[in-house]
C-alpha positions as CSV (number, residue, x, y, z in Angstrom):
1,M,3.2,60.2,-39.1
2,T,1.5,63.5,-39.0
3,N,2.0,65.9,-36.3
4,N,-1.6,68.1,-36.1
5,R,-0.8,69.4,-33.1
6,A,0.1,73.1,-32.8
7,D,3.4,74.0,-30.9
8,N,1.9,76.4,-28.1
9,S,-1.5,74.7,-27.7
10,F,-1.7,73.5,-24.0
11,S,-5.6,73.9,-24.0
12,D,-6.3,70.4,-25.4
13,S,-6.6,67.0,-23.3
14,L,-3.5,65.0,-22.8
15,A,-2.8,61.9,-25.2
16,I,-1.4,58.9,-23.9
17,G,0.1,56.4,-26.3
18,I,-0.2,52.5,-25.2
19,T,1.9,49.7,-26.8
20,M,0.2,46.5,-27.0
21,G,3.3,44.5,-26.3
22,D,3.7,40.9,-27.3
23,P,0.1,39.9,-29.0
24,G,0.6,36.3,-27.4
25,G,1.0,37.5,-24.1
26,I,-1.6,39.4,-21.7
27,G,-1.1,43.0,-23.2
28,P,-4.3,43.0,-25.0
29,E,-6.3,41.8,-22.0
30,I,-4.8,44.2,-19.4
31,I,-5.2,47.2,-21.8
32,V,-8.7,46.4,-22.8
33,K,-9.5,45.9,-19.1
34,A,-8.0,48.9,-17.8
35,L,-9.6,51.4,-20.2
36,A,-13.0,49.9,-19.6
37,D,-13.0,52.0,-16.5
38,P,-14.9,55.2,-17.8
39,L,-13.4,57.5,-15.1
40,L,-9.6,56.6,-16.5
41,R,-10.9,57.0,-19.8
42,R,-12.1,60.6,-19.0
43,Q,-8.6,61.5,-18.0
44,A,-6.9,61.8,-21.2
45,K,-7.2,60.6,-25.1
46,F,-5.6,57.1,-25.8
47,I,-3.9,55.9,-28.8
48,I,-3.4,52.0,-28.8
49,F,-0.6,50.8,-31.0
50,G,-1.7,47.4,-31.7
51,L,-3.4,44.8,-33.2
52,D,-7.3,45.5,-33.3
53,E,-8.3,41.7,-33.8
54,Q,-6.4,40.9,-30.5
55,L,-8.0,43.6,-28.9
56,E,-11.4,42.4,-29.9
57,Y,-10.6,38.8,-29.0
58,A,-9.6,40.1,-25.5
59,A,-12.8,42.3,-25.1
60,D,-15.2,39.3,-25.9
61,L,-13.2,37.3,-23.7
62,A,-13.5,39.8,-20.9
63,E,-16.9,40.4,-22.0
64,V,-15.9,44.0,-22.2
65,P,-18.1,46.1,-24.9
66,P,-15.6,47.7,-27.6
67,Y,-15.2,51.4,-26.5
68,W,-12.7,52.3,-29.3
69,I,-12.4,53.0,-33.0
70,R,-10.3,51.4,-35.4
71,H,-7.7,53.5,-37.8
72,P,-5.0,52.7,-40.0
73,H,-1.6,53.3,-38.2
74,E,-0.3,55.1,-41.2
75,K,-2.3,58.0,-40.3
76,I,-1.6,58.6,-36.6
77,S,-3.3,61.9,-35.4
78,R,-3.7,63.7,-32.2
79,D,-7.0,64.7,-33.4
80,Y,-9.1,61.7,-33.5
81,P,-13.0,62.2,-32.4
82,R,-13.0,59.3,-29.8
83,Q,-11.4,59.1,-26.5
84,V,-9.9,55.8,-27.6
85,V,-8.3,55.0,-31.0
86,V,-6.4,51.7,-31.8
87,A,-3.9,52.3,-34.4
88,D,-3.9,48.9,-36.2
89,Y,-1.3,46.9,-37.7
90,D,-3.5,44.8,-39.8
91,E,-0.6,43.8,-42.2
92,Y,0.6,41.6,-39.0
93,L,-1.1,38.3,-39.0
94,V,-0.7,36.8,-35.4
95,P,-2.8,33.8,-34.3
96,S,-4.8,35.0,-31.1
97,Y,-4.9,31.4,-29.7
98,L,-1.0,31.2,-29.6
99,H,0.7,32.3,-26.4
100,R,4.3,31.8,-26.7
101,P,7.3,33.6,-28.1
102,M,7.1,34.0,-32.0
103,R,9.3,35.9,-34.5
104,I,6.1,37.7,-36.0
105,S,5.2,38.8,-32.4
106,G,8.7,40.4,-31.7
107,E,8.4,42.1,-35.2
108,C,5.0,43.9,-34.6
109,S,5.4,44.6,-30.9
110,I,8.9,46.0,-32.0
111,R,7.1,48.3,-34.6
112,F,4.3,49.4,-32.0
113,C,7.3,50.7,-29.8
114,L,9.1,52.5,-32.4
115,D,5.9,54.4,-33.9
116,A,5.0,55.0,-30.3
117,V,8.4,56.7,-29.5
118,Q,8.2,58.6,-32.7
119,A,4.5,59.8,-31.7
120,A,5.8,61.0,-28.6
121,R,8.9,62.8,-30.0
122,D,6.6,64.4,-32.4
123,G,4.3,65.7,-29.7
124,I,1.3,63.6,-30.9
125,V,1.1,62.0,-27.4
126,D,2.5,63.2,-24.3
127,A,3.4,60.2,-22.7
128,I,3.6,56.2,-23.8
129,V,2.7,53.4,-21.6
130,T,4.0,50.0,-22.6
131,A,2.6,46.7,-22.2
132,P,4.9,43.8,-21.5
133,I,6.9,42.4,-24.6
134,S,8.8,39.2,-24.9
135,K,12.7,39.6,-24.9
136,T,12.7,36.0,-26.4
137,S,10.5,37.1,-29.0
138,W,12.4,40.6,-29.8
139,K,15.5,38.0,-30.0
140,M,13.8,35.8,-32.5
141,A,13.0,38.9,-34.4
142,N,16.8,40.2,-34.3
143,A,16.3,43.2,-32.3
144,P,19.4,45.1,-31.7
145,W,18.2,46.0,-28.3
146,P,17.7,43.4,-25.2
147,G,14.2,45.1,-24.1
148,H,12.5,48.4,-23.7
149,T,15.0,50.4,-21.7
150,E,17.8,50.4,-24.1
151,M,15.6,50.8,-27.4
152,L,14.1,54.0,-25.6
153,A,17.7,55.3,-25.0
154,D,18.7,54.3,-28.4
155,C,15.7,55.9,-30.3
156,C,16.0,59.2,-28.2
157,K,19.5,59.5,-28.9
158,S,19.8,59.7,-24.9
159,P,23.5,58.7,-23.6
160,R,22.0,58.6,-19.8
161,K,19.3,56.3,-18.7
162,A,17.8,54.4,-15.6
163,M,15.1,52.2,-14.7
164,M,12.8,53.7,-12.1
165,F,9.9,51.6,-10.2
166,A,7.2,53.3,-8.2
167,A,5.3,50.9,-5.7
168,G,3.1,52.7,-3.3
169,P,5.3,55.2,-1.5
170,L,8.5,53.7,-2.7
171,K,10.3,55.3,-6.0
172,L,13.5,53.5,-6.8
173,A,16.4,53.6,-9.1
174,L,18.7,51.1,-10.5
175,A,22.6,51.7,-10.9
176,T,22.8,48.6,-13.1
177,I,19.9,46.9,-15.1
178,H,20.0,43.6,-17.1
179,E,23.4,42.3,-15.9
180,P,24.5,39.0,-14.9
181,L,25.0,39.0,-11.0
182,F,28.5,37.7,-11.4
183,E,29.2,40.4,-14.2
184,I,28.3,43.4,-11.9
185,R,31.9,43.7,-10.8
186,H,33.3,44.5,-14.2
187,K,30.9,47.2,-14.8
188,F,30.4,48.7,-11.4
189,T,31.7,52.4,-11.6
190,I,31.5,55.5,-10.1
191,G,29.7,57.0,-13.0
192,C,27.1,53.9,-13.0
193,V,26.1,54.7,-9.5
194,F,26.2,58.5,-9.8
195,E,23.8,58.8,-13.0
196,P,20.7,57.3,-11.4
197,I,21.2,59.4,-8.1
198,D,21.3,62.5,-10.7
199,L,18.8,61.3,-13.3
200,L,16.3,60.0,-10.0
201,N,16.4,63.6,-8.3
202,T,15.8,65.4,-11.7
203,A,12.8,63.0,-12.3
204,L,11.3,63.5,-9.0
205,Q,11.5,67.2,-9.3
206,D,10.1,67.5,-13.0
207,Y,7.8,64.6,-12.9
208,F,6.4,64.2,-9.5
209,G,6.7,67.8,-8.0
210,I,9.2,67.3,-5.4
211,R,11.3,70.4,-4.9
212,N,14.1,68.9,-3.2
213,P,14.1,65.4,-2.9
214,R,16.0,63.2,-0.5
215,I,17.5,59.9,-1.7
216,A,18.9,57.1,0.0
217,V,21.5,55.0,-1.7
218,A,22.0,51.4,-1.0
219,G,25.0,49.7,-0.4
220,L,26.1,46.8,-2.9
221,N,27.4,44.2,-0.1
222,P,25.9,42.8,3.2
223,H,25.9,45.3,5.6
224,A,27.0,47.9,3.2
225,G,30.5,46.4,3.6
226,E,30.9,47.1,7.3
227,D,33.9,49.3,6.7
228,G,35.7,47.0,4.2
229,Q,35.2,43.7,5.9
230,F,32.5,42.3,3.4
231,G,33.9,44.2,0.3
232,D,35.2,47.8,-0.4
233,E,32.9,48.9,-3.2
234,E,31.2,51.0,-0.8
235,Q,34.4,52.8,-0.1
236,R,36.1,53.1,-3.8
237,I,32.7,53.4,-5.5
238,I,29.6,54.2,-4.1
239,R,30.8,57.1,-1.6
240,P,32.7,59.0,-4.3
241,A,29.7,58.9,-6.6
242,M,27.5,60.1,-3.6
243,L,30.0,63.0,-3.1
244,L,29.8,64.0,-6.6
245,A,25.9,64.3,-6.2
246,Q,26.4,66.2,-3.0
247,E,28.6,68.8,-4.7
248,V,26.0,69.5,-7.3
249,G,23.4,70.1,-4.8
250,I,21.5,66.6,-4.3
251,R,20.6,65.5,-1.2
252,C,21.7,61.7,-1.1
253,E,22.6,59.8,2.3
254,G,24.0,56.2,2.6
255,P,25.3,53.8,1.7
256,F,22.9,52.0,3.8
257,P,22.5,48.1,4.1
258,A,19.6,47.3,2.0
259,D,17.9,45.0,4.4
260,T,16.7,47.8,6.4
261,L,16.9,50.5,4.1
262,F,13.5,49.6,2.0
263,V,11.7,49.5,5.4
264,R,12.5,52.9,6.2
265,A,12.1,54.1,2.6
266,A,8.5,52.5,2.7
267,R,7.5,54.4,5.9
268,G,8.2,57.6,3.9
269,E,11.9,58.5,5.3
270,Y,13.1,59.3,2.1
271,D,11.4,60.2,-1.7
272,G,13.6,58.0,-3.6
273,V,16.4,55.2,-3.4
274,V,18.8,54.2,-5.5
275,A,19.7,50.3,-5.7
276,M,22.9,48.8,-6.8
277,Y,21.5,45.9,-8.5
278,H,18.1,44.4,-10.2
279,D,16.8,41.9,-7.6
280,Q,18.0,43.9,-4.8
281,G,15.4,46.8,-5.8
282,L,12.6,44.7,-7.7
283,I,12.2,42.3,-4.7
284,P,11.0,45.2,-2.3
285,V,9.3,46.7,-5.0
286,K,7.3,43.6,-6.0
287,M,6.7,42.7,-2.2
288,L,5.1,46.1,-1.8
289,A,3.0,46.5,-4.5
290,F,3.3,43.6,-7.0
291,D,-0.1,44.1,-8.9
292,E,0.6,48.0,-8.8
293,A,4.2,48.6,-9.4
294,V,4.9,50.8,-12.0
295,N,8.1,50.8,-14.4
296,V,9.4,54.3,-15.5
297,T,12.1,55.1,-18.2
298,I,14.0,58.2,-16.8
299,G,16.7,60.0,-18.6
300,I,14.9,60.2,-21.8
301,P,13.4,63.2,-23.2
302,I,9.8,61.5,-23.4
303,I,7.8,60.0,-20.7
304,R,7.4,56.1,-20.6
305,T,5.8,54.0,-18.0
306,S,4.9,50.3,-18.2
307,P,3.6,47.6,-15.5
308,S,6.3,45.9,-13.8
309,H,5.3,42.4,-14.7
310,G,6.0,40.2,-18.0
311,T,4.1,39.1,-20.7
312,A,2.4,35.9,-18.4
313,F,2.3,33.6,-21.3
314,D,1.1,31.0,-19.1
315,I,-2.4,32.5,-18.3
316,A,-2.8,34.8,-21.4
317,G,-6.0,34.0,-23.3
318,K,-7.7,32.7,-20.0
319,G,-9.5,36.0,-19.2
320,I,-7.8,35.8,-16.1
321,A,-5.1,38.6,-16.1
322,R,-5.4,41.4,-13.4
323,E,-5.1,45.0,-14.8
324,H,-4.2,46.8,-11.7
325,S,-0.3,47.6,-12.7
326,M,-1.6,48.6,-16.2
327,K,-3.9,50.9,-14.7
328,Q,-1.4,52.5,-12.1
329,A,0.9,52.9,-15.5
330,I,-1.5,54.6,-17.2
331,R,-2.6,57.2,-14.1
332,M,1.3,57.7,-13.4
333,A,1.8,58.4,-17.1
334,I,-1.1,60.8,-16.9
335,E,0.3,62.3,-13.6
336,M,3.8,62.8,-14.8
337,A,2.6,64.5,-18.2
338,T,0.5,66.9,-16.3
339,I,3.0,67.9,-13.9
340,H,5.6,68.3,-16.7
341,R,3.2,70.3,-19.1
342,K,2.7,72.7,-15.7
343,H,6.5,73.1,-15.6
344,R,6.5,74.1,-19.2
345,Q,3.9,76.5,-19.0
346,D,5.4,78.0,-16.0
347,K,8.7,78.4,-17.8
348,R,6.8,80.1,-20.7
349,A,5.1,82.1,-18.4
350,S,8.4,83.1,-16.8
351,D,10.4,83.8,-20.2
352,A,7.4,86.1,-21.2
353,D,7.6,88.0,-17.9
354,Q,11.5,88.6,-18.4
355,T,11.0,89.5,-22.0
356,G,8.5,92.0,-20.9
357,N,10.6,93.4,-18.4
């Protein structure tokens, strides 16, 4: 993998890497349909890490004329002459008519992700958007990670990470991620609550341009514990975590009962919300914007967004998958990369002024 980008070049257009996800899922189709929008294609350059054959098949199914060029993945570069390029992994042969978890699908979708992450770390792309993977396929391929979030944190050597979701006006981070519900009690600590508050606050500032975010924190128990009547985790864990955050200048409030908090947050009372466990946060996210919700990994040094849905093997290959969430994930990656680039430019200008003085 070679990096042709000069370190001080900010004049070139943004480059967004897109991983195809599981080849047997709807990833190829939603990528083809999303980038078929010429207005979206004009906003950046795109490198698709995937299989050209599957993308051609999806384009034929959707009756979309191919708008990309194919290039060997071994020679990834930022300086392609076309707006959309497929970095093709033609050494993998995955039947386009099979729509189920398979070891080969896991192997190649892992490879797409690893190479895209490296491209982001090398500055070849400014952000990555990941199409859905099959966790079963990854397990069949002996992946050391259960999913994207854990893989990204490991590859970026990031000790801290959090899943964030954006659904319309709601931006939400999770305190615990892929934990069995009855196991949360064994991993529910002050640190695991403080971390997403801290990371969400930074992400809202750095990537969404909110200077002093207002963050609401959900309780774990019904009625946020009702002063210890329904559990004392709010008093023992959540409040101390919030106090730590407040002591470093973060505006956070709560803990609030989750059944009313999300209504308030959706109305714009807060810039972000921290939920305590997966479904507590994901149910309101998908109720608000199932077709347009976006998953963002925060706490890592690269920008990564993703549609909030899965591989949808049951409808893959039928030409009926909706691309709205993928388009939103691409738009959000572009928005985040644009704001982040401006912050870097401003910092360089500020550093230059200080040096000159």
